[in-house]
C-alpha positions in Angstrom: 79.7 -90.9 19.5 77.5 -90.3 22.6 75.7 -93.2 24.1 73.1 -93.6 26.7 74.0 -96.2 29.3 72.4 -97.4 32.5 73.1 -95.5 35.7 73.7 -97.5 38.9 74.3 -101.2 39.5 73.4 -103.6 36.7 70.4 -105.8 37.3 69.1 -109.1 36.0 65.8 -108.8 34.3 63.0 -111.3 34.2 62.5 -113.4 31.0 59.4 -111.3 30.1 61.6 -108.3 29.4 63.5 -108.0 26.2 66.5 -105.8 25.2 65.8 -103.3 22.4 68.5 -101.7 20.5 67.7 -98.6 18.4 69.8 -98.0 15.3 72.6 -95.5 15.8 71.8 -92.2 14.1 72.6 -88.6 13.5 70.3 -85.8 14.2 71.0 -82.7 12.1 69.3 -79.6 13.2 69.3 -76.2 11.5 68.5 -72.9 13.1 69.3 -69.7 11.3 72.8 -69.8 9.9 73.8 -72.6 12.2 73.7 -76.3 11.5 74.7 -78.8 14.1 74.9 -82.5 14.4 74.3 -84.8 17.3 75.2 -88.5 17.0 73.5 -91.0 19.3 72.9 -94.7 20.0 70.5 -96.1 22.5 69.7 -99.5 23.9 67.2 -100.1 26.6 65.1 -102.8 28.3 61.5 -103.0 27.2 59.0 -104.1 29.7 55.2 -103.8 30.0 54.0 -101.3 31.0 56.8 -99.1 29.8 55.6 -95.9 31.5 57.4 -95.2 34.8 56.6 -91.5 35.1 53.6 -90.0 36.9 53.4 -86.9 34.9 55.5 -83.8 34.3 57.0 -82.4 37.4 58.2 -79.0 36.0 58.8 -77.0 32.9 61.6 -74.4 33.0 61.7 -71.6 30.6 64.8 -69.5 29.9 63.5 -65.9 29.6 64.9 -62.6 28.7 63.5 -60.7 31.7 62.4 -62.8 34.7 60.5 -60.0 36.4 58.5 -59.2 33.3 57.7 -62.8 32.6 56.9 -63.4 36.3 54.3 -60.5 36.2 52.8 -62.1 33.1 52.4 -65.6 34.6 51.1 -64.2 37.9 48.7 -61.5 36.5 47.7 -62.9 33.2 47.8 -66.7 33.6 47.1 -66.3 37.4 49.6 -68.9 38.6 50.4 -69.0 42.3 54.0 -68.0 43.2 56.1 -70.7 44.8 59.4 -68.8 45.0 60.4 -65.3 43.9 64.1 -65.0 43.1 64.0 -61.4 41.8 65.9 -60.9 38.6 67.4 -64.5 38.7 64.4 -66.8 38.8 60.7 -67.4 39.7 58.8 -70.6 40.4 55.0 -71.0 40.1 52.5 -73.7 40.8 50.5 -74.5 37.7 47.6 -75.9 39.7 46.9 -76.5 43.4 50.0 -75.4 45.4 52.1 -78.3 46.8 50.2 -80.8 44.7 50.7 -79.9 41.1 53.4 -79.3 38.5 55.6 -76.3 38.6 56.7 -73.7 36.0 60.2 -72.1 36.4 61.5 -68.9 34.8 65.2 -68.5 34.7 67.6 -65.9 33.2 70.7 -67.9 33.7 71.8 -71.1 32.0 70.1 -74.3 33.0 71.9 -77.1 34.8 73.7 -79.4 32.4 73.3 -76.9 29.6 76.9 -77.5 28.6 75.9 -81.0 27.3 73.4 -79.7 24.8 74.1 -80.7 21.1 73.2 -77.1 20.1 75.8 -74.3 20.1 75.8 -71.7 22.9 73.3 -69.0 22.3 71.1 -71.4 20.2 70.1 -73.9 22.9 66.7 -72.6 23.9 63.8 -71.3 21.9 60.0 -70.9 22.1 58.0 -73.9 23.3 54.3 -74.8 23.4 52.5 -76.2 26.5 48.9 -76.2 27.8 47.2 -75.4 31.1 44.2 -77.5 31.9 41.2 -75.4 32.7 37.7 -76.7 33.8 35.2 -76.2 30.9 32.9 -74.0 33.0 35.8 -71.6 33.6 37.4 -71.7 30.1 35.6 -68.7 28.5 36.2 -66.5 31.7 39.9 -67.5 31.7 40.2 -66.5 28.0 38.3 -63.2 28.6 40.7 -62.5 31.5 43.8 -63.1 29.3 42.3 -60.8 26.6 41.3 -58.2 29.2 45.0 -58.0 30.2 45.8 -56.8 26.7 47.0 -60.1 25.3 45.9 -61.3 21.9 44.1 -64.7 22.3 43.0 -67.1 19.5 40.0 -69.4 19.8 38.0 -71.1 20.8 39.0 -74.1 18.7 37.7 -77.6 19.1 40.4 -80.3 19.0 38.3 -83.3 17.9 40.8 -86.1 18.7 41.4 -84.8 22.2 37.7 -84.0 22.8 38.9 -80.5 24.0 38.1 -76.9 23.6 41.2 -74.6 23.5 42.4 -71.0 23.3 46.0 -70.0 22.3 48.1 -67.0 23.2 51.8 -66.0 23.5 53.9 -65.0 26.5 56.4 -62.1 26.4 59.1 -64.5 25.2 57.2 -65.9 22.3 56.2 -69.2 24.0 52.8 -70.5 22.7 50.5 -71.1 25.7 47.2 -73.0 25.5 44.1 -73.0 27.8 43.0 -76.6 27.3 39.7 -78.0 28.5 38.5 -81.5 27.9 34.9 -82.4 27.5 33.5 -82.5 31.0 31.4 -85.6 30.3 34.6 -87.6 30.1 35.4 -87.0 33.8 38.6 -85.9 35.4 40.7 -88.7 33.9 40.2 -90.0 30.4 42.0 -91.8 27.7 42.8 -90.1 24.5 42.5 -92.4 21.5 43.7 -91.4 18.1 41.6 -92.8 15.3 42.4 -92.4 11.6 
């Protein structure tokens, strides 16, 4: 059974923090003719606020053809190239260079791939993610994607996010989204789910 344990020296926590143990479990995943099982247990310290991240630093996609996908992300999505590794890899800025998240495209296996609970050849698949686009540029961005010969779907209004969106696929079947929040909410807003 795999377990997640603290890295580094142990620390004494203040009385306001409590230890939370999640029940051990088994995740059974099926993909095609393959079924695989991953057993886990997890225990961690809960403290408020629990968030320690500042956002997503990067997304890395394993692609069939790096050059083809790099052309798509540069020409269709209009991302700025950070590093061009030819057939092996490409890195892009998803917003303002040096100040935003990055998107990586790789042909080779990812670091630590050998620890995946999925069998080799079944470890990676299509994902979905969104690019934030200012509302006054959203329709032009969608028209640009469509003008590049890419089928685009939308606009759709996502009520609970107060956002207008368009969807399209990259050459490897990943679902991309042009996501634009209501401009009256400002550059930072809180999403509240109401049922």
